[in-house]
C-alpha positions in Angstrom: 52.6 147.9 94.4 50.6 151.0 95.2 47.1 152.2 94.5 46.3 155.9 93.9 42.7 157.0 94.6 41.4 160.4 93.6 37.9 161.9 94.2 36.9 165.3 92.7 34.1 167.0 94.7 32.5 170.4 94.3 34.7 171.9 97.0 37.7 169.7 97.4 39.8 167.2 95.4 41.1 164.4 97.6 43.9 162.0 96.9 45.3 158.9 98.8 48.0 156.4 98.2 47.5 152.8 99.5 50.1 150.1 99.7 49.5 146.4 98.7 47.9 145.8 102.2 45.5 148.7 101.5 47.0 150.7 104.3 46.9 154.5 103.8 50.5 155.8 103.4 49.6 159.4 102.3 46.5 161.5 102.0 45.8 165.1 100.9 42.9 167.4 100.4 43.2 170.2 97.8 40.6 172.8 96.6 38.8 171.8 93.4 39.8 174.3 90.7 37.6 175.8 87.9 39.8 173.7 85.5 39.3 170.3 87.2 42.6 168.9 86.0 44.6 171.6 87.7 43.0 170.5 91.0 43.8 166.8 90.2 47.4 167.7 89.3 47.9 169.7 92.6 46.4 166.8 94.6 48.6 164.2 92.8 51.7 166.3 93.2 51.0 166.8 96.9 50.3 163.1 97.7 53.4 162.0 95.8 55.6 164.5 97.6 54.2 163.3 101.0 54.7 159.6 100.2 58.1 159.9 98.5 57.8 156.5 96.6 59.0 155.1 93.3 56.2 156.3 90.9 56.7 153.2 88.7 55.4 151.2 91.6 51.9 152.8 91.3 50.1 150.1 89.3 46.5 151.2 89.7 44.9 154.7 89.6 41.2 155.3 90.3 39.2 158.5 89.7 35.8 159.5 91.0 34.6 162.6 89.2 31.5 164.9 89.1 32.1 166.1 85.5 29.2 164.2 84.0 26.7 165.5 86.6 28.0 169.0 86.1 27.7 168.8 82.3 24.0 167.9 82.6 23.2 170.4 85.4 25.1 173.2 83.8 24.1 172.3 80.1 27.8 172.4 79.1 29.9 170.3 76.7 27.0 168.0 75.8 27.2 166.5 72.3 24.7 166.9 69.5 23.0 163.5 69.1 20.4 161.5 67.1 17.6 159.8 69.1 15.7 156.8 67.8 12.8 154.9 69.5 11.7 151.6 68.1 8.1 151.3 69.0 5.7 152.7 66.3 2.8 152.7 66.1 2.3 151.7 69.7 4.3 154.4 71.4 3.7 157.4 69.1 1.3 158.9 71.7 4.3 159.8 73.9 6.8 162.1 72.1 10.5 161.6 72.5 12.0 163.8 75.3 8.4 164.8 76.3 9.2 166.2 79.7 12.6 167.7 79.0 13.5 171.4 79.5 13.7 173.3 76.2 17.4 174.3 76.7 18.3 170.6 77.2 16.2 169.3 74.3 18.6 171.2 71.9 21.1 168.3 72.2 18.9 166.3 69.8 19.9 167.1 66.3 17.1 164.8 65.0 14.7 162.3 66.4 12.5 159.5 65.0 10.1 156.8 66.1 10.2 153.7 63.8 8.2 150.6 63.7 9.2 147.6 65.9 9.4 146.7 69.5 7.9 144.0 71.7 5.1 143.2 74.1 5.7 142.6 77.8 5.9 138.9 77.2 8.5 139.2 74.4 6.1 138.9 71.4 6.9 141.2 68.5 4.7 144.3 68.2 5.8 144.9 64.6 8.9 144.0 62.5 11.8 146.4 62.8 11.6 149.0 60.0 15.1 148.8 58.6 14.3 151.2 55.7 13.2 154.0 58.0 16.1 153.5 60.3 18.6 153.5 57.5 17.2 156.8 56.2 17.5 158.3 59.6 21.1 157.2 60.1 22.1 158.5 56.7 20.6 161.9 57.6 22.6 162.0 60.8 25.8 161.1 58.9 25.2 164.0 56.6 24.9 166.3 59.6 28.1 165.1 61.1 26.5 163.6 64.2 28.8 161.2 66.1 26.5 159.8 68.8 23.2 158.0 68.7 20.7 156.9 71.4 18.5 153.9 70.6 15.6 152.7 72.8 13.0 150.1 72.2 9.7 149.2 73.8 10.3 146.4 76.3 13.9 146.0 75.3 14.7 144.8 78.8 12.7 141.6 77.8 14.1 141.3 74.3 16.7 143.6 72.8 16.9 142.1 69.3 15.6 145.2 67.6 18.0 147.5 69.5 21.0 145.4 68.6 19.9 145.2 65.0 19.5 149.0 64.9 22.9 149.5 66.5 24.6 147.2 64.0 22.8 149.1 61.1 23.9 152.4 62.6 27.6 151.4 62.6 27.3 150.1 59.0 25.9 153.4 57.8 27.6 155.9 60.0 30.9 154.2 60.5 32.5 152.0 63.2 33.6 154.9 65.3 30.1 156.3 65.9 29.1 156.2 69.6 25.9 154.1 70.0 24.0 153.9 73.3 21.3 151.2 73.6 18.8 151.4 76.4 18.8 147.7 77.4 22.4 148.1 78.5 21.7 151.3 80.6 18.3 151.5 82.2 15.7 149.3 83.9 12.0 148.7 83.3 10.0 151.8 82.2 10.4 153.1 78.6 10.5 156.8 79.2 13.0 156.8 82.1 15.2 154.2 80.5 15.1 156.2 77.2 16.0 159.4 79.0 19.0 157.8 80.7 20.2 156.5 77.3 19.9 159.9 75.6 21.9 161.5 78.4 24.5 158.8 78.1 24.8 159.5 74.4 25.2 163.2 74.9 28.0 162.7 77.5 30.4 160.9 75.1 32.6 164.0 74.6 32.7 164.7 78.3 33.8 161.1 78.9 36.5 161.2 76.3 37.8 164.4 77.8 38.0 163.3 81.4 39.5 159.8 80.6 42.2 161.3 78.3 42.8 164.2 80.7 43.2 162.0 83.7 45.7 159.8 81.8 47.7 162.8 80.7 47.7 164.3 84.3 49.2 161.0 85.6 51.8 160.9 82.8 52.9 164.4 83.6 53.7 163.2 87.1 55.6 160.2 85.8 52.9 157.7 86.6 53.1 155.6 83.5 52.7 152.0 84.7 49.3 152.4 86.3 46.1 150.8 84.9 43.4 153.5 85.0 39.9 153.0 86.3 36.8 155.3 86.9 34.4 155.0 89.8 30.8 153.9 89.1 27.8 154.9 91.1 27.2 151.4 92.5 30.5 151.5 94.4 32.6 149.6 91.9 35.1 150.5 89.2 35.1 150.4 85.4 37.9 150.6 82.8 38.5 153.8 80.7 37.0 152.1 77.7 33.8 151.1 79.7 33.6 154.7 81.0 33.6 156.0 77.5 30.7 153.7 76.5 28.7 154.4 79.7 29.7 157.8 81.1 26.3 158.2 82.8 27.3 155.5 85.3 29.8 157.9 86.8 27.0 160.1 88.1 26.7 160.1 91.9 30.0 158.2 92.2 31.2 160.7 94.9 28.7 159.6 97.5 29.2 155.9 96.7 33.0 156.3 97.1 32.4 157.9 100.5 30.1 155.0 101.5 32.6 152.4 100.4 35.5 154.2 102.1 33.5 154.6 105.3 32.7 150.9 105.3 36.4 150.0 104.8 37.6 152.4 107.5 35.0 151.4 110.1 34.9 147.7 109.2 31.1 148.0 109.3 29.1 146.3 106.6 25.7 147.7 107.5 25.3 151.3 108.7 24.3 154.9 107.7 27.1 157.0 106.4 27.0 160.8 106.8 29.5 162.5 104.4 29.9 166.2 105.3 31.5 168.3 102.7 32.0 172.1 102.4 28.6 172.8 101.0 26.3 169.8 101.4 26.0 166.6 103.5 25.1 163.3 101.8 23.6 160.5 103.7 23.7 157.0 102.3 23.2 153.4 103.5 25.8 150.6 103.5 24.2 147.2 102.9 26.7 144.3 102.9 29.5 146.7 102.3 28.0 148.4 99.2 25.6 151.4 98.8 21.9 150.7 99.0 20.4 151.3 95.6 17.5 153.8 95.1 14.2 152.1 94.3 12.6 155.1 92.7 13.2 157.1 89.5 16.0 159.7 89.9 15.9 163.1 88.4 19.2 164.4 87.0 19.3 168.0 85.8 15.5 167.9 85.5 15.4 164.6 83.6 13.7 161.5 85.1 15.8 158.4 84.7 15.8 154.9 86.1 19.3 153.6 85.8 20.9 152.3 89.0 21.7 155.1 91.5 22.6 155.1 95.1 19.9 155.9 97.7 21.3 159.2 98.9 19.7 162.1 100.7 21.5 165.5 100.4 20.9 168.4 102.7 22.3 171.9 102.6 24.8 171.5 105.5 28.6 171.7 105.3 31.6 173.0 107.0 31.1 176.3 105.1 27.4 176.6 105.7 26.5 180.2 106.8 25.0 180.6 110.3 22.5 183.4 110.9 20.4 184.6 113.8 16.8 185.8 113.0 15.0 188.7 114.6 13.0 186.2 116.8 16.2 184.7 118.2 16.2 181.5 116.2 19.4 180.4 114.5 19.6 178.9 111.0 22.5 177.0 109.4 22.7 176.9 105.6 21.7 176.0 103.0 24.0 178.6 101.4 27.7 178.1 102.0 31.0 179.9 101.4 32.2 176.6 99.8 35.9 176.4 98.8 36.4 180.0 100.0 36.1 178.9 103.6 39.8 179.7 104.3 39.2 183.3 103.2 35.7 184.0 104.5 35.2 182.0 107.8 35.8 183.9 111.0 38.4 181.5 112.3 40.5 182.2 109.3 40.2 186.0 109.5 37.1 186.4 107.4 33.8 188.1 108.2 31.2 185.3 107.7 30.1 183.0 110.5 30.1 179.4 109.3 29.3 176.0 110.8 33.1 175.5 111.2 33.3 178.6 113.3 30.6 177.2 115.6 32.6 173.9 116.0 35.8 175.9 116.9 33.9 178.2 119.3 32.5 175.2 121.2 35.9 173.4 121.3 34.8 170.6 119.0 37.9 171.0 116.8 41.1 173.0 116.6 41.2 174.9 113.3 42.3 178.3 112.3 42.6 180.9 115.1 40.2 180.2 118.0 40.7 183.7 119.4 38.9 185.1 116.3 35.6 183.4 117.3 35.7 184.0 121.1 33.3 187.0 120.6 30.5 184.6 119.5 27.9 184.3 122.2 27.9 180.7 123.6 24.1 180.5 123.6 24.1 181.5 119.9 26.7 178.8 119.2 24.7 176.1 121.0 21.5 177.1 119.2 23.5 176.7 115.9 24.8 173.3 117.0 21.2 172.2 117.9 20.1 173.3 114.3 22.9 171.2 112.9 22.0 168.2 115.1 18.3 168.5 114.1 19.2 168.5 110.3 21.2 165.3 110.7 18.8 163.5 113.0 15.8 164.2 110.7 17.8 162.8 107.8 18.9 159.7 109.7 15.2 159.0 110.4 14.5 159.4 106.7 17.1 156.8 105.7 16.1 154.2 108.3 13.8 151.3 107.4 12.7 150.6 111.0 12.5 152.5 114.3 15.6 150.7 115.7 18.8 152.6 116.3 21.5 152.2 113.7 25.3 152.5 113.5 26.4 155.8 112.0 29.7 156.6 110.4 30.8 160.2 110.0 33.2 161.0 107.1 34.2 164.0 105.0 36.2 167.1 105.8 33.2 168.9 107.2 32.3 166.2 109.8 34.1 168.3 112.4 30.9 170.3 112.7 28.7 167.3 113.8 28.3 166.2 117.4 29.0 162.5 118.1 25.8 162.0 120.1 22.9 161.7 117.6 19.3 160.5 118.3 18.6 157.3 116.5 22.2 156.3 116.3 23.3 153.1 118.2 27.0 154.2 117.7 28.8 157.0 115.9 32.1 156.2 114.4 34.9 158.5 113.2 38.2 157.6 111.7 41.4 159.7 111.4 41.3 159.2 107.6 37.5 159.9 107.4 38.2 163.3 105.7 39.4 161.4 102.6 37.0 158.5 102.8 35.8 159.3 99.2 39.3 158.9 97.8 39.9 155.7 99.8 36.6 154.3 98.6 37.7 155.0 95.0 41.0 153.2 95.6 39.7 150.0 97.3 36.7 149.5 95.0 36.0 146.2 93.3 34.5 145.6 89.8 31.0 144.3 89.3 28.5 142.9 86.9 24.7 143.3 87.2 22.2 141.0 85.5 18.6 142.0 85.3 15.7 140.3 83.4 12.0 139.4 83.7 11.7 135.6 83.9 8.5 133.5 83.9 9.1 130.7 86.4 6.3 128.7 84.7 8.5 128.5 81.7 11.9 128.2 83.5 12.0 126.6 87.0 13.1 129.2 89.6 16.3 127.4 90.7 17.4 126.8 87.2 16.7 130.5 86.2 18.6 131.8 89.3 21.6 129.6 88.6 21.7 130.8 85.0 21.3 134.4 86.1 24.1 134.1 88.6 26.4 132.7 85.9 25.5 135.7 83.7 26.3 138.1 86.5 29.7 136.5 87.1 30.5 136.7 83.4 29.6 140.4 83.4 31.9 141.1 86.3 34.8 139.2 84.7 34.2 141.1 81.5 34.4 144.3 83.5 37.9 143.3 84.8 37.3 141.1 87.9 39.3 138.1 88.8 36.9 135.2 88.4 38.0 133.4 91.6 37.3 136.4 93.7 33.8 137.2 92.4 31.0 137.0 95.0 27.3 137.8 95.0 26.5 141.1 96.6 22.7 141.2 96.0 20.2 138.6 94.7 16.6 139.7 94.1 13.6 138.1 92.5 10.5 140.2 92.9 7.1 138.8 91.8 5.2 141.1 89.3 1.5 140.6 89.9 0.5 142.6 86.8 2.3 140.2 84.5 0.8 136.9 83.3 2.0 133.6 84.8 4.6 133.5 87.6 6.8 136.4 86.2 9.5 137.8 88.5 12.1 140.6 88.1 15.4 138.9 88.7 18.3 141.1 89.5 21.8 139.8 90.6 24.9 141.8 91.4 28.3 140.2 91.6 31.6 141.9 92.4 35.3 140.8 92.5 38.8 142.1 92.9 40.6 143.9 90.1 42.5 141.6 87.7 
């Protein structure tokens, strides 16, 4: 039995094949193409040719993709949707999509705020206005809208009204309508949770396209026995059906795949991962083998959201970063890059642009291209460039650390050849021969998870009893996502007191993950 892992980045598409012992038997790196599926096909073809195995023995195929992120940032292929907030009259002072860019607001064919919603303690603000909701849904149906986003005030405490609205929507608009409800997507905070839900609803066509396209790409290569999974941004996997319901959860899956792959290759469960690509470098943190989650609202394409996202810092440094010398003698590296054109434009490949890769070749850090083509570069200039690269990384390592202690660092990504292995703030710096395809490996070895998050008053439910129930719910969510029950373990358990709530109220969040069924 084999696993096929694929990760589509902005510059490269990586593919790996793992055997049943999770050993890498083949790996390739191909340029990402304007049509993403051409790049995936080229990578799959190449890795299969290298491995020369019986394709019917590939039983699992995993894909990490940037398409949802690109769709939002580039404003392409987003669906027209209807947006409903349940929370009148209390929330009418804050318009829907209040801080959105005008070009992105156009995805909303119609919006409405209807009566309903809850207080912070679960008490009903007002009854759900079924009549107004029904009229809104009928109007959307007449316009041919196929996707609806529904949010509700304090639905993370009680989601009764959201579920009632979703049921009503399907009754009126038909069972095939795509309904996104905020309690299943975001965390506390109405506006950010609502924003994430709207984006999720707008991505349903993109999700349908990349799930079907990936399946067709595999079928073209004779891979017909494989179960297909998509990478989530918490370092775990989801089924194609789950991805179609929650496409927004694929956003930032690339950095999380690299973090998981780095942990697997280095056998380190706690470290900082530096993933160097062709254009950018992503730094993330491994905690207990999984990416550390961001504790602040994350902006995607100019929209503030609060659904789970990895804590990642991105800097404009990559293998293709352009190196320049200023008039005062200082040397800069990036943030602009030749990207996937590095094999055409970099000096060591016969081009006319000095890149970070050329500096690494000039200083003997790697053997790539034709070293004779960079011998004319002044050594002092090259060392100044290397110091600029070092400073960029060391500053970012300090930004990711939670104490002044030195930490273990793992270098991955095809562009990691440009980094020195002695970095200030690092206790150790690890590299692995397969580090260049750590993202694809992370995709292939990922588990499936379930996350339970609720506000619980320990004066009403004793803490131990509440946590036991929450753990049980997290396990059930992981099993529902495709995990083998016996392999499920708890990755993270949090209960944070909320002083601004009455009584002994805590935010309980539990994450459980297990092996694929």
